[in-house]
C-alpha positions as CSV (number, residue, x, y, z in Angstrom):
1,M,-22.0,36.8,-31.1
2,R,-20.6,37.9,-34.3
3,A,-21.9,40.9,-36.3
4,Y,-19.6,40.5,-39.3
5,N,-20.7,42.1,-42.6
6,L,-18.7,40.9,-45.6
7,K,-19.7,44.0,-47.6
8,F,-18.2,46.4,-45.1
9,A,-15.1,44.2,-44.5
10,Y,-14.4,44.0,-48.3
11,Q,-15.0,47.8,-48.6
12,G,-12.6,48.6,-45.8
13,I,-9.9,46.1,-46.8
14,E,-9.9,47.6,-50.3
15,L,-9.0,50.9,-48.7
16,E,-6.4,49.5,-46.2
17,N,-4.8,46.1,-46.7
18,E,-4.2,45.4,-43.0
19,L,-7.6,46.6,-41.9
20,S,-8.8,43.1,-41.0
21,L,-6.8,43.5,-37.8
22,L,-9.2,46.2,-36.7
23,I,-12.6,45.1,-38.1
24,P,-15.1,45.4,-35.3
25,C,-17.4,42.4,-35.5
26,N,-17.7,41.1,-31.9
27,V,-20.9,41.8,-30.0
28,I,-21.3,40.6,-26.4
29,D,-24.3,40.0,-24.2
30,Y,-24.5,39.2,-20.6
31,V,-26.7,39.5,-17.5
32,D,-25.3,41.8,-14.9
33,N,-25.6,41.5,-11.1
34,S,-29.0,43.3,-11.2
35,D,-30.4,40.9,-13.7
36,N,-30.2,43.4,-16.6
37,T,-29.3,42.1,-20.0
38,I,-26.3,44.1,-21.4
39,V,-25.5,44.1,-25.1
40,A,-22.3,45.9,-26.2
41,A,-20.0,46.2,-29.2
42,V,-16.6,47.7,-30.0
43,D,-17.0,51.3,-31.3
44,P,-16.2,50.8,-35.0
45,V,-15.4,54.5,-35.5
46,K,-12.6,54.3,-32.8
47,S,-11.4,50.9,-33.9
48,L,-11.2,51.7,-37.6
49,G,-9.8,55.1,-36.8
50,L,-6.6,53.4,-35.6
51,S,-5.7,52.9,-39.3
52,N,-5.2,56.7,-39.8
53,N,-6.8,56.3,-43.2
54,K,-9.6,58.9,-43.4
55,D,-11.2,57.2,-46.3
56,I,-12.4,54.5,-43.9
57,D,-14.2,56.9,-41.6
58,P,-17.5,56.6,-43.5
59,V,-17.4,52.8,-43.3
60,G,-16.9,53.0,-39.5
61,E,-19.8,55.5,-39.2
62,E,-22.1,53.2,-41.1
63,I,-21.2,50.2,-39.0
64,F,-21.7,52.3,-35.9
65,N,-25.2,53.4,-37.0
66,R,-26.2,49.8,-37.8
67,L,-24.9,48.4,-34.6
68,T,-26.5,51.1,-32.6
69,N,-29.9,50.4,-34.3
70,V,-29.6,46.7,-33.6
71,I,-28.6,47.1,-29.9
72,E,-31.3,49.7,-29.3
73,S,-33.9,47.5,-30.8
74,I,-33.2,44.7,-28.3
């Protein structure tokens, strides 16, 4: 699955040119050995934090909140 949000990508790339290397947009889902459905995503705060540009932190936090809301609603 893809959870790409063009608005956040553009906002981040404006702050850091090479940020597209770190954009967290992959979400996975699978059924484990106990027949539980697992949905997971890369932590955008950690991923975007690799840029060392503190101006990007709010973007990562907003993506984290949105991904968490979606995953918890499943």
